[in-house]
C-alpha positions in Angstrom: 7.5 24.5 -7.8 5.6 24.7 -4.6 5.7 21.3 -2.9 3.4 22.0 0.0 -0.1 20.5 0.1 -2.7 22.6 1.9 -5.2 21.4 4.4 -8.8 22.6 4.0 -8.5 25.0 6.9 -5.2 26.4 5.5 -6.8 26.9 2.1 -9.6 28.8 3.7 -7.1 31.1 5.4 -5.2 31.7 2.2 -8.5 32.6 0.4 -9.4 35.1 3.1 -6.0 36.6 3.2 -6.0 37.0 -0.6 -9.2 39.0 -0.4 -7.7 41.3 2.3 -4.4 41.9 0.6 -5.8 42.5 -2.9 -8.7 44.7 -1.8 -10.8 42.5 -4.0 -13.2 44.3 -6.4 -15.3 42.9 -9.2 -13.5 42.2 -12.4 -13.6 39.2 -14.8 -10.0 38.0 -14.0 -10.9 38.0 -10.3 -14.0 36.1 -10.9 -12.1 33.5 -12.9 -9.6 33.2 -10.0 -12.2 32.8 -7.4 -14.2 30.4 -9.5 -11.2 28.1 -9.8 -10.3 28.6 -6.2 -13.9 27.9 -5.1 -13.9 24.6 -7.1 -10.7 23.5 -5.4 -12.0 24.6 -2.0 -15.3 22.8 -2.5 -13.4 19.6 -3.4 -11.2 19.9 -0.2 -14.2 20.6 2.0 -16.2 17.9 0.4 -13.4 15.4 1.1 -13.1 16.7 4.7 -16.9 16.2 5.2 -16.7 12.7 3.7 -13.8 11.8 6.0 -15.6 13.1 9.0 -18.8 11.2 8.1 -16.8 8.0 7.5 -14.8 8.1 10.7 -18.1 8.0 12.6 -18.6 4.4 11.4 -15.3 3.3 12.9 -15.7 1.3 16.1 -13.1 1.0 18.9 -13.2 -0.6 22.4 -14.9 1.3 25.2 -12.8 4.2 26.4 -10.9 4.6 23.2 -11.4 7.4 20.6 -10.4 7.6 16.9 -9.9 10.7 14.8 -8.5 11.7 11.5 -5.5 14.0 11.6 -6.0 17.3 9.7 -4.0 16.6 6.6 -4.2 14.4 3.5 -1.4 12.3 1.9 -2.4 10.4 -1.2 -1.7 6.6 -1.0 -0.3 6.8 2.6 1.7 3.7 3.4 4.4 3.2 6.0 5.0 5.9 8.6 8.0 7.1 10.6 8.4 9.9 13.1 11.5 12.1 13.7 12.7 13.2 17.1 11.2 16.7 16.4 7.8 15.4 15.6 7.9 15.3 11.8 5.8 12.5 10.4 7.3 10.9 7.3 5.0 8.9 5.0 5.9 6.7 2.1 3.7 5.8 -0.9 3.5 3.1 -3.5 1.7 4.1 -6.7 2.3 7.9 -6.1 6.1 7.5 -6.2 6.5 10.2 -3.5 7.7 10.5 0.1 6.0 13.2 2.2 7.0 15.0 5.4 4.5 16.6 7.8 6.2 18.8 10.4 4.3 19.0 13.8 1.9 16.5 12.4 0.6 15.5 15.9 0.4 19.0 17.4 -0.4 21.5 14.7 -4.1 22.4 13.9 -3.3 22.7 10.2 0.0 21.0 9.4 1.9 21.5 6.2 2.5 18.5 3.9 5.8 18.7 2.1 6.7 16.6 -0.9 10.2 15.5 0.0 10.9 13.1 -2.9 9.1 12.2 -6.1 9.7 10.1 -9.2 10.8 7.1 -7.2 9.8 3.5 -7.9 7.2 2.6 -5.2 8.9 4.3 -2.2 6.6 2.8 0.4 9.2 2.0 3.0 10.4 4.7 5.4 12.4 4.6 8.6 14.2 7.2 10.8 17.3 6.2 12.7 19.8 8.5 14.5 18.4 11.5 12.7 18.6 10.2 9.2 15.7 9.1 7.0 15.9 5.9 5.1 13.6 5.3 2.1 13.0 1.9 0.5 12.0 1.8 -3.2 11.9 -1.4 -5.2 15.6 -1.8 -5.9 17.0 1.1 -3.8 17.7 2.2 -0.3 18.2 5.9 0.0 19.5 7.9 3.0 18.7 11.5 3.8 21.0 12.7 6.6 19.7 15.1 9.3 16.2 14.9 7.9 14.7 17.5 10.4 17.1 20.1 9.0 16.3 19.3 5.4 12.5 19.4 5.1 12.6 20.6 1.5 11.9 19.2 -1.9 14.7 16.8 -3.0 16.9 17.1 0.1 20.5 16.0 -0.1 20.6 12.2 -0.2 22.8 9.2 -0.8 21.8 5.9 -2.5 23.1 3.2 -0.2 22.3 0.5 -2.7 20.5 0.2 -6.0 21.2 -3.5 -6.4 18.1 -5.0 -4.8 16.0 -7.1 -7.2 14.1 -4.9 -9.7 10.9 -6.9 -10.0 7.9 -4.7 -9.0 5.6 -7.6 -8.2 5.7 -7.6 -4.4 8.7 -5.4 -4.7 7.5 -2.6 -2.5 9.3 -2.2 0.8 8.7 -1.9 4.6 11.7 -0.8 6.6 12.6 -1.0 10.3 15.8 -0.8 12.3 16.4 -3.7 14.7 17.8 -3.6 18.2 21.1 -4.5 16.6 21.2 -1.2 14.6 20.8 -3.0 11.3 18.2 -2.2 8.7 15.8 -5.0 7.9 14.4 -5.0 4.3 11.9 -7.5 2.8 12.1 -8.7 -0.8 8.7 -10.2 -1.8 8.2 -13.1 -4.3 8.1 -11.7 -7.9 4.9 -13.7 -8.6 1.9 -15.3 -7.0 3.6 -18.6 -6.7 7.1 -19.5 -8.1 10.6 -20.6 -7.2 13.2 -18.0 -8.1 16.8 -18.4 -9.0 17.7 -15.2 -7.0 17.6 -16.4 -3.3 16.9 -12.9 -2.2 13.3 -13.1 -3.5 10.8 -14.2 -0.8 13.1 -13.3 2.0 13.9 -10.8 4.7 17.3 -9.1 4.4 19.5 -7.6 7.0 21.4 -4.6 5.8 24.6 -2.9 7.0 23.8 0.8 6.3 27.5 1.7 6.3 28.3 -0.5 3.3 24.9 -1.3 1.8 25.8 -5.0 2.0 22.9 -7.4 2.8 22.5 -10.9 4.1 19.5 -13.2 4.0 18.1 -13.2 7.6 15.1 -15.5 6.9 13.6 -17.1 3.8 10.5 -18.8 2.5 8.5 -15.5 3.1 6.1 -14.8 0.2 5.4 -11.1 1.0 5.9 -9.5 4.3 5.0 -5.8 4.6 5.1 -5.5 8.3 7.3 -6.6 11.2 8.4 -5.6 14.7 10.6 -6.9 17.6 8.9 -8.1 20.8 9.9 -5.7 23.6 10.6 -8.6 26.1 12.7 -11.1 24.2 13.7 -9.1 21.1 12.4 -11.8 18.7 11.3 -10.5 15.3 7.6 -11.0 14.5 6.4 -10.5 10.9 3.2 -10.8 8.9 3.1 -12.8 5.6 0.5 -12.7 2.9 -0.5 -16.1 1.5 -0.7 -17.0 -2.1 -3.9 -16.4 -4.2 -6.0 -18.7 -6.4 -6.7 -21.5 -3.9 -10.2 -20.4 -3.0 -11.7 -18.1 -0.4 -10.3 -19.8 2.7 -6.8 -21.1 1.7 -4.1 -20.6 2.6 -4.3 -18.7 5.9 -2.4 -15.5 6.4 0.5 -15.9 8.8 2.1 -14.2 11.8 5.6 -15.6 12.2 8.4 -15.3 14.7 12.1 -15.6 13.8 13.9 -17.3 16.6 17.3 -17.5 14.9 18.8 -16.4 11.5 18.4 -18.7 8.5 14.9 -20.0 9.3 12.7 -21.1 6.3 9.0 -20.3 6.6 7.7 -22.6 3.8 7.1 -20.6 0.7 6.6 -21.7 -2.1 6.3 -25.3 -0.8 4.2 -25.0 2.2 1.7 -22.3 3.2 0.6 -21.6 6.8 0.9 -24.7 8.9 -0.4 -27.6 6.8 -1.3 -26.4 3.3 1.0 -28.0 0.7 1.3 -26.0 -2.5 -0.4 -27.9 -5.4 2.5 -27.1 -7.7 5.6 -27.0 -5.4 4.5 -29.1 -2.4 6.2 -32.2 -3.7 9.3 -30.4 -5.0 12.7 -31.9 -4.2 13.4 -28.9 -1.9 10.1 -29.3 -0.1 11.6 -30.4 3.2 8.4 -29.8 5.1 9.7 -30.9 8.5 12.4 -28.2 8.4 10.1 -25.3 7.9 9.1 -23.0 10.7 5.3 -22.9 11.3 3.4 -19.6 12.1 2.6 -18.8 15.7 -0.8 -17.4 14.5 -3.0 -17.9 11.4 -5.4 -15.3 10.2 -8.4 -15.6 7.8 -7.1 -16.0 4.2 -7.0 -12.9 2.1 -7.2 -10.5 5.1 -3.8 -9.1 4.0 -2.0 -8.3 7.3 0.5 -5.6 6.6 2.0 -3.0 9.1 2.4 -4.1 12.7 3.7 -2.7 16.0 4.0 -3.8 19.6 2.5 -1.4 22.1 5.1 -0.1 24.5 3.3 3.1 25.5 1.7 3.9 28.9 -1.4 5.8 27.7 -3.5 2.7 27.1 -4.7 0.4 29.9 -2.0 -1.9 31.4 -3.6 -4.9 29.7 -2.5 -3.5 26.3 1.2 -3.6 27.3 3.1 -5.6 24.6 -0.1 -6.0 22.5 0.7 -6.5 18.8 -1.4 -4.3 16.6 -1.8 -5.4 13.0 -3.2 -3.4 10.0 -5.3 -5.8 7.8 -5.4 -4.2 4.4 -8.4 -6.3 3.3 -9.1 -8.8 0.5 -9.2 -8.0 -3.2 -10.1 -11.3 -4.9 -12.4 -13.1 -2.4 -16.1 -13.7 -3.0 -16.9 -11.8 0.1 -14.5 -9.3 1.6 -12.5 -9.9 4.8 -10.0 -7.8 6.7 -10.2 -4.0 6.5 -9.6 -3.7 10.2 -6.8 -3.3 12.8 -6.5 -6.3 15.0 -4.8 -7.0 18.2 -2.8 -10.0 19.4 -2.1 -10.6 23.1 -0.4 -13.4 25.0 -1.9 -14.6 28.3 -0.2 -15.9 31.4 -0.1 -19.4 30.0 1.6 -18.2 26.8 -1.5 -18.6 24.6 -2.2 -16.0 21.9 -5.5 -14.3 21.5 -6.6 -12.5 18.3 -9.5 -10.1 18.0 -10.5 -6.8 16.3 -9.4 -3.5 17.7 -10.7 -1.0 15.1 -13.4 -2.0 12.7 -15.9 -0.2 10.4 -14.0 0.3 7.2 -16.0 -2.6 5.8 -19.8 -2.2 5.8 -22.2 -4.7 4.1 -19.3 -6.0 1.9 -18.4 -2.5 0.8 -15.0 -1.1 1.9 -14.4 2.7 2.1 -10.9 2.6 3.5 -7.8 0.3 3.8 -5.6 0.4 6.9 -2.0 -0.1 5.9 0.4 0.6 8.7 0.3 1.1 12.5 2.7 3.1 14.6 2.9 3.8 18.3 4.0 7.4 19.0 5.7 8.9 22.1 2.5 10.1 23.7 1.2 6.6 23.7 -1.4 7.0 21.0 -1.5 4.8 17.9 -1.4 6.1 14.3 -3.0 4.2 11.4 -2.3 5.0 7.8 -5.0 4.5 5.1 -3.7 4.2 1.5 -7.2 4.2 0.0 -8.4 7.4 1.7 -5.0 9.1 1.9 -5.4 9.9 5.6 -3.9 9.1 9.0 -6.0 8.2 12.0 -5.1 8.6 15.6 -6.4 6.3 18.4 -6.3 7.6 21.9 -7.6 6.4 25.3 -9.6 8.4 27.8 -9.7 7.2 31.3 -13.2 6.0 32.2 -14.4 7.4 35.5 -16.4 5.2 37.9 
């Protein structure tokens, strides 16, 4: 089975080449072939036109540009980049992991289906040449991924003993400065207290043995984290519980200062919101919980995040934290649907403001940013699991 998805331009090239090689003449079978092909081509070109029109609504700060890379990956979630420039993208509902060789340099990159039939393989990370895939209860390793860009490459299951609950079970993977793999396990519910202590936690995994330890707990559902370039502390986003109204509880940006910290769930949400069911529980030791360093509008759904360490953006962006806000699904008016930026000033105060907006227009959303990644040339990639595309943000020096 062919596992390569074609870009619109590549499909045009294939169509033209077919005409040349077959010396096309009129016959019913040929007409049927071209009728089918023209429908497919029309769909691709229509999608490309829609993407191009939509991207014009996106707004970035002065001097920045945003474009859509010339390929499509259905349900694009977390991204990782190999040393040879292959972009790896996980998915949730598609159950597939994709590879796009030369994704940032090719005019018409190929999209290869690496793995399929997995249970929500949204988490992907590349470390020392190997690809790591996080499905609901599995962590899979593909060694030497750049040499195995084929369907179902050789792989090893590091563990299949993570909790199997699919509710908040999708993964986001990153390797820390210590060389360990960090793996979240979301709460298997909107609000509950689980017997398995791994639920609502962030795990630290030894990739040689597959063994895990709980690094932090009381985390309802983190789908994004990164380490601060200066002090190495781990920052993570956390999505608050539902069904407490439009504005409670706030979404959280947290910092882990030491292993074993508890961030409140299910007893306390954000800084001061006691849970109506668990807020008076015997284990609700409020004073021992770590408060967020930043609160974001409830239901914005902050997901993937990355600190900016590149040099292509202005110096003021150094160590800026970019956050993909996936957007609300059950609020009376929509919020989120943007990429925001968080910066610390000379006094240590955090500022929070939009960086890319325009996916939400008059309470109608046409895209959902999911992950952000800084790449070696200093540009920033943004995945969109609703449109199945990847955006690239660049900066062009403004002349006086």
